[in-house]
LOVOMAR-317964 format. One record per atom (N, C-alpha, C): residue number from 1; residue in three letters; atom name; x, y, z. Coordinates in pm, whole numbers. Layout:
   k   r  a      x      y      z
 NUM ALA CA      X      Y      Z
...
END
This chain:
   k   r  a      x      y      z
   1 MET  N    837   -836  -1735
   1 MET CA    844   -769  -1629
   1 MET  C    969   -675  -1623
   2 SER  N    956   -547  -1605
   2 SER CA   1084   -464  -1611
   2 SER  C   1139   -432  -1463
   3 ASN  N   1250   -367  -1454
   3 ASN CA   1287   -329  -1316
   3 ASN  C   1279   -180  -1304
   4 GLY  N   1178   -115  -1250
   4 GLY CA   1180     19  -1240
   4 GLY  C   1144    107  -1350
   5 SER  N   1077     55  -1452
   5 SER CA   1040    129  -1563
   5 SER  C    883    103  -1574
   6 ASN  N    824    231  -1534
   6 ASN CA    677    233  -1520
   6 ASN  C    633    367  -1518
   7 GLU  N    512    381  -1569
   7 GLU CA    431    505  -1575
   7 GLU  C    421    582  -1450
   8 PHE  N    443    524  -1336
   8 PHE CA    432    595  -1207
   8 PHE  C    554    638  -1155
   9 GLY  N    682    618  -1219
   9 GLY CA    805    668  -1187
   9 GLY  C    857    595  -1064
  10 VAL  N    817    489  -1019
  10 VAL CA    849    403   -905
  10 VAL  C   1011    349   -947
  11 THR  N   1095    383   -856
  11 THR CA   1229    320   -880
  11 THR  C   1235    174   -839
  12 LEU  N   1362    122   -893
  12 LEU CA   1392    -11   -847
  12 LEU  C   1426    -33   -706
  13 PRO  N   1498     69   -646
  13 PRO CA   1519     51   -490
  13 PRO  C   1384     36   -413
  14 GLN  N   1289    110   -456
  14 GLN CA   1164    120   -394
  14 GLN  C   1071    -16   -409
  15 ILE  N   1085    -72   -531
  15 ILE CA   1034   -199   -564
  15 ILE  C   1109   -297   -494
  16 ARG  N   1241   -309   -500
  16 ARG CA   1313   -408   -411
  16 ARG  C   1266   -398   -266
  17 TRP  N   1270   -288   -200
  17 TRP CA   1227   -270    -52
  17 TRP  C   1076   -355    -28
  18 ILE  N    992   -306    -97
  18 ILE CA    863   -388    -65
  18 ILE  C    871   -535   -123
  19 THR  N    940   -573   -210
  19 THR CA    965   -710   -257
  19 THR  C   1017   -786   -134
  20 GLN  N   1127   -718    -59
  20 GLN CA   1177   -783     40
  20 GLN  C   1099   -802    156
  21 LEU  N   1015   -684    190
  21 LEU CA    927   -708    303
  21 LEU  C    809   -809    283
  22 LEU  N    773   -812    157
  22 LEU CA    653   -910    143
  22 LEU  C    719  -1050    135
  23 GLU  N    828  -1075     82
  23 GLU CA    878  -1223     83
  23 GLU  C    914  -1257    214
  24 ASN  N    934  -1174    327
  24 ASN CA    983  -1222    450
  24 ASN  C    864  -1188    559
  25 HIS  N    759  -1157    516
  25 HIS CA    649  -1136    616
  25 HIS  C    588  -1268    655
  26 ALA  N    563  -1256    787
  26 ALA CA    510  -1372    860
  26 ALA  C    384  -1433    799
  27 ASN  N    297  -1341    742
  27 ASN CA    161  -1363    702
  27 ASN  C    159  -1374    549
  28 VAL  N    253  -1376    469
  28 VAL CA    259  -1383    322
  28 VAL  C    325  -1523    296
  29 SER  N    244  -1618    226
  29 SER CA    298  -1732    184
  29 SER  C    366  -1732     51
  30 SER  N    305  -1633    -54
  30 SER CA    367  -1618   -175
  30 SER  C    344  -1477   -234
  31 VAL  N    418  -1443   -318
  31 VAL CA    419  -1317   -387
  31 VAL  C    453  -1333   -527
  32 VAL  N    375  -1277   -629
  32 VAL CA    411  -1278   -760
  32 VAL  C    400  -1118   -814
  33 ARG  N    504  -1067   -869
  33 ARG CA    517   -933   -932
  33 ARG  C    498   -945  -1077
  34 SER  N    402   -823  -1107
  34 SER CA    370   -813  -1253
  34 SER  C    355   -681  -1282
  35 MET  N    362   -629  -1410
  35 MET CA    348   -499  -1453
  35 MET  C    432   -408  -1369
  36 ASP  N    563   -440  -1328
  36 ASP CA    662   -380  -1259
  36 ASP  C    627   -345  -1109
  37 ILE  N    525   -298  -1093
  37 ILE CA    479   -243   -964
  37 ILE  C    342   -306   -890
  38 GLN  N    302   -425   -947
  38 GLN CA    187   -486   -895
  38 GLN  C    231   -605   -853
  39 PHE  N    182   -640   -712
  39 PHE CA    216   -755   -640
  39 PHE  C     85   -836   -599
  40 ASP  N     74   -966   -650
  40 ASP CA    -32  -1039   -615
  40 ASP  C     15  -1126   -483
  41 ILE  N    -45  -1103   -374
  41 ILE CA     -3  -1170   -256
  41 ILE  C   -107  -1277   -197
  42 THR  N    -42  -1395   -168
  42 THR CA   -124  -1493   -110
  42 THR  C    -87  -1491     44
  43 ARG  N   -199  -1481    128
  43 ARG CA   -148  -1468    273
  43 ARG  C   -173  -1615    353
  44 VAL  N   -115  -1619    456
  44 VAL CA   -121  -1757    534
  44 VAL  C   -261  -1758    593
  45 ARG  N   -295  -1635    641
  45 ARG CA   -445  -1599    708
  45 ARG  C   -501  -1481    633
  46 GLY  N   -609  -1506    602
  46 GLY CA   -678  -1388    534
  46 GLY  C   -691  -1386    388
  47 ALA  N   -761  -1298    324
  47 ALA CA   -797  -1283    194
  47 ALA  C   -646  -1254    100
  48 ASN  N   -641  -1298    -22
  48 ASN CA   -541  -1260   -111
  48 ASN  C   -550  -1117   -128
  49 ILE  N   -424  -1055   -154
  49 ILE CA   -418   -896   -167
  49 ILE  C   -351   -880   -302
  50 GLN  N   -390   -754   -368
  50 GLN CA   -322   -707   -494
  50 GLN  C   -271   -568   -439
  51 LEU  N   -152   -556   -444
  51 LEU CA    -89   -437   -387
  51 LEU  C    -26   -373   -504
  52 VAL  N    -10   -228   -505
  52 VAL CA     55   -166   -603
  52 VAL  C    137    -74   -527
  53 CYS  N    274    -68   -565
  53 CYS CA    378     -2   -512
  53 CYS  C    393    117   -586
  54 LEU  N    404    243   -505
  54 LEU CA    402    374   -549
  54 LEU  C    532    452   -476
  55 ASN  N    561    565   -497
  55 ASN CA    645    651   -413
  55 ASN  C    592    789   -427
  56 GLU  N    490    806   -346
  56 GLU CA    414    920   -319
  56 GLU  C    449   1024   -199
  57 TYR  N    500   1129   -224
  57 TYR CA    542   1214   -101
  57 TYR  C    402   1240    -15
  58 THR  N    293   1279   -111
  58 THR CA    158   1302    -56
  58 THR  C     62   1249   -160
  59 CYS  N      4   1142   -125
  59 CYS CA    -88   1067   -197
  59 CYS  C   -219   1140   -202
  60 GLY  N   -290   1187   -304
  60 GLY CA   -413   1255   -312
  60 GLY  C   -511   1150   -365
  61 LEU  N   -627   1195   -361
  61 LEU CA   -749   1109   -414
  61 LEU  C   -727   1082   -582
  62 ALA  N   -667   1201   -641
  62 ALA CA   -659   1159   -790
  62 ALA  C   -572   1048   -816
  63 ARG  N   -477   1048   -738
  63 ARG CA   -360    926   -761
  63 ARG  C   -423    806   -728
  64 VAL  N   -525    795   -607
  64 VAL CA   -587    675   -584
  64 VAL  C   -669    643   -687
  65 TYR  N   -753    720   -748
  65 TYR CA   -828    697   -876
  65 TYR  C   -747    630   -994
  66 GLU  N   -632    702  -1021
  66 GLU CA   -547    660  -1129
  66 GLU  C   -496    520  -1113
  67 VAL  N   -460    497   -971
  67 VAL CA   -405    354   -965
  67 VAL  C   -511    236   -983
  68 ILE  N   -642    280   -913
  68 ILE CA   -742    169   -932
  68 ILE  C   -803    154  -1067
  69 GLU  N   -784    260  -1143
  69 GLU CA   -824    250  -1305
  69 GLU  C   -730    166  -1375
  70 THR  N   -605    183  -1334
  70 THR CA   -486    126  -1418
  70 THR  C   -462    -11  -1368
  71 PHE  N   -483    -43  -1260
  71 PHE CA   -477   -175  -1193
  71 PHE  C   -595   -220  -1119
  72 PRO  N   -710   -270  -1204
  72 PRO CA   -822   -313  -1149
  72 PRO  C   -803   -418  -1056
  73 GLY  N   -877   -431   -937
  73 GLY CA   -854   -531   -852
  73 GLY  C   -754   -497   -734
  74 THR  N   -702   -374   -747
  74 THR CA   -608   -337   -638
  74 THR  C   -682   -308   -508
  75 ASN  N   -621   -371   -404
  75 ASN CA   -690   -340   -274
  75 ASN  C   -590   -302   -172
  76 ILE  N   -464   -282   -208
  76 ILE CA   -375   -202   -109
  76 ILE  C   -285   -109   -210
  77 LEU  N   -268     17   -178
  77 LEU CA   -194    123   -232
  77 LEU  C    -70    132   -139
  78 TYR  N     34     97   -164
  78 TYR CA    164    118    -82
  78 TYR  C    236    239   -140
  79 ILE  N    246    342    -57
  79 ILE CA    287    477    -80
  79 ILE  C    451    501    -78
  80 GLY  N    520    420     -8
  80 GLY CA    658    438      4
  80 GLY  C    695    462    152
  81 GLY  N    810    535    178
  81 GLY CA    864    559    295
  81 GLY  C    777    624    415
  82 ASN  N    847    608    523
  82 ASN CA    782    662    655
  82 ASN  C    761    816    628
  83 TRP  N    831    876    540
  83 TRP CA    818   1033    524
  83 TRP  C    703   1069    435
  84 ASN  N    656    957    359
  84 ASN CA    536    972    270
  84 ASN  C    405    968    347
  85 GLY  N    302   1039    304
  85 GLY CA    168   1034    364
  85 GLY  C     68   1064    253
  86 TYR  N    -51   1097    304
  86 TYR CA   -169   1099    212
  86 TYR  C   -245   1193    266
  87 THR  N   -328   1254    184
  87 THR CA   -434   1352    209
  87 THR  C   -553   1257    300
  88 GLN  N   -612   1360    383
  88 GLN CA   -723   1292    454
  88 GLN  C   -849   1250    361
  89 GLU  N   -863   1312    238
  89 GLU CA   -970   1295    157
  89 GLU  C   -933   1160    102
  90 ALA  N   -810   1115     56
  90 ALA CA   -763    994     -3
  90 ALA  C   -789    879    100
  91 LYS  N   -752    912    236
  91 LYS CA   -763    808    333
  91 LYS  C   -901    783    362
  92 ASP  N   -995    880    367
  92 ASP CA  -1136    853    397
  92 ASP  C  -1200    772    261
  93 TYR  N  -1166    806    142
  93 TYR CA  -1220    744     34
  93 TYR  C  -1155    591     52
  94 CYS  N  -1052    572     60
  94 CYS CA   -991    430     65
  94 CYS  C  -1056    339    192
  95 LEU  N  -1070    410    299
  95 LEU CA  -1154    342    406
  95 LEU  C  -1294    296    380
  96 ALA  N  -1376    399    315
  96 ALA CA  -1485    385    258
  96 ALA  C  -1501    274    155
  97 SER  N  -1401    255     82
  97 SER CA  -1398    144    -31
  97 SER  C  -1310     27     -1
  98 ASN  N  -1302      8    125
  98 ASN CA  -1211   -121    174
  98 ASN  C  -1083   -135    106
  99 LEU  N  -1011    -16     72
  99 LEU CA   -873      0     19
  99 LEU  C   -786     33    112
 100 GLY  N   -679    -55    111
 100 GLY CA   -557     -1    209
 100 GLY  C   -481    104    143
 101 LEU  N   -432    201    224
 101 LEU CA   -355    304    176
 101 LEU  C   -244    326    297
 102 TYR  N   -134    296    252
 102 TYR CA    -26    267    354
 102 TYR  C    125    333    315
 103 ASN  N    200    375    418
 103 ASN CA    341    399    388
 103 ASN  C    418    275    473
 104 SER  N    555    305    463
 104 SER CA    637    178    506
 104 SER  C    614    155    648
 105 GLY  N    579    258    720
 105 GLY CA    550    255    883
 105 GLY  C    424    171    902
 106 GLU  N    334    154    812
 106 GLU CA    189    113    840
 106 GLU  C    183    -37    769
 107 ILE  N    251    -46    669
 107 ILE CA    228   -181    564
 107 ILE  C    224   -312    636
 108 ASN  N    324   -335    725
 108 ASN CA    369   -450    788
 108 ASN  C    241   -485    887
 109 GLY  N    196   -397    955
 109 GLY CA     81   -434   1044
 109 GLY  C    -59   -466    967
 110 ALA  N    -65   -382    849
 110 ALA CA   -200   -404    771
 110 ALA  C   -192   -543    703
 111 LEU  N    -80   -610    690
 111 LEU CA    -86   -729    607
 111 LEU  C   -110   -854    694
 112 HIS  N   -116   -826    833
 112 HIS CA   -184   -914    920
 112 HIS  C   -325   -922    949
 113 GLY  N   -384   -835    917
 113 GLY CA   -541   -822    950
 113 GLY  C   -631   -867    858
 114 ASP  N   -758   -929    891
 114 ASP CA   -848   -956    798
 114 ASP  C   -894   -858    729
 115 GLU  N   -935   -740    802
 115 GLU CA   -981   -617    750
 115 GLU  C   -854   -520    726
 116 PHE  N   -761   -558    659
 116 PHE CA   -628   -498    619
 116 PHE  C   -664   -347    587
 117 TRP  N   -772   -311    522
 117 TRP CA   -775   -165    488
 117 TRP  C   -802    -85    607
 118 SER  N   -849   -137    717
 118 SER CA   -878    -50    829
 118 SER  C   -751    -35    934
 119 TYR  N   -665    -99    899
 119 TYR CA   -535   -100    999
 119 TYR  C   -492     42   1009
 120 HIS  N   -444     78   1143
 120 HIS CA   -395    186   1172
 120 HIS  C   -311    192   1292
 121 ARG  N   -211    273   1310
 121 ARG CA   -138    286   1439
 121 ARG  C   -219    367   1526
 122 GLU  N   -188    360   1660
 122 GLU CA   -270    434   1765
 122 GLU  C   -194    529   1857
 123 ASP  N   -246    616   1886
 123 ASP CA   -166    716   1978
 123 ASP  C   -185    664   2126
 124 LYS  N   -137    728   2238
 124 LYS CA   -148    674   2369
 124 LYS  C   -287    651   2422
 125 ASN  N   -379    723   2355
 125 ASN CA   -533    727   2401
 125 ASN  C   -622    633   2303
 126 GLY  N   -536    552   2209
 126 GLY CA   -614    461   2129
 126 GLY  C   -677    525   2002
 127 ASN  N   -654    650   1973
 127 ASN CA   -689    720   1858
 127 ASN  C   -599    679   1727
 128 PRO  N   -681    679   1617
 128 PRO CA   -585    636   1498
 128 PRO  C   -469    750   1469
 129 LEU  N   -372    711   1432
 129 LEU CA   -270    796   1372
 129 LEU  C   -244    771   1236
 130 TYR  N   -260    871   1164
 130 TYR CA   -244    856    997
 130 TYR  C   -129    963    969
 131 PRO  N    -75    932    885
 131 PRO CA     48    998    833
 131 PRO  C     -6   1105    712
 132 THR  N   -120   1187    740
 132 THR CA   -188   1273    663
 132 THR  C    -92   1395    634
 133 LYS  N   -121   1458    515
 133 LYS CA    -56   1584    465
 133 LYS  C   -157   1655    401
 134 ALA  N   -131   1779    392
 134 ALA CA   -220   1887    312
 134 ALA  C   -200   1860    167
 135 ALA  N   -309   1870     93
 135 ALA CA   -295   1853    -54
 135 ALA  C   -222   1958   -116
END
């Protein structure tokens, strides 16, 4: 296991941030990091999760395909900071495939749910709020 040397260009500070969040999350009982950016997560309640840490300003469908091909079994793509987002096409694909696609403002809530792939923040009317961006 290296520290920030991976084909996806994810830096060590980004890896450390998600590591700390996972190690201190109330619904995470253990975390094992491998292949630099893959995290195997055992939760207190709910199914185990395989998360891949990225740093994508705008995560599109092509990146989603690349991650699930490189890391079979992935069920959450964490794309980095609050300023990062994803295309609606990528989010729609992930929702239909039971894959979580989250930035740092969403990941904490997603780790609590049984259907972690469908977690979303809501506006004042209860509508989903997604940090989507144009491709």
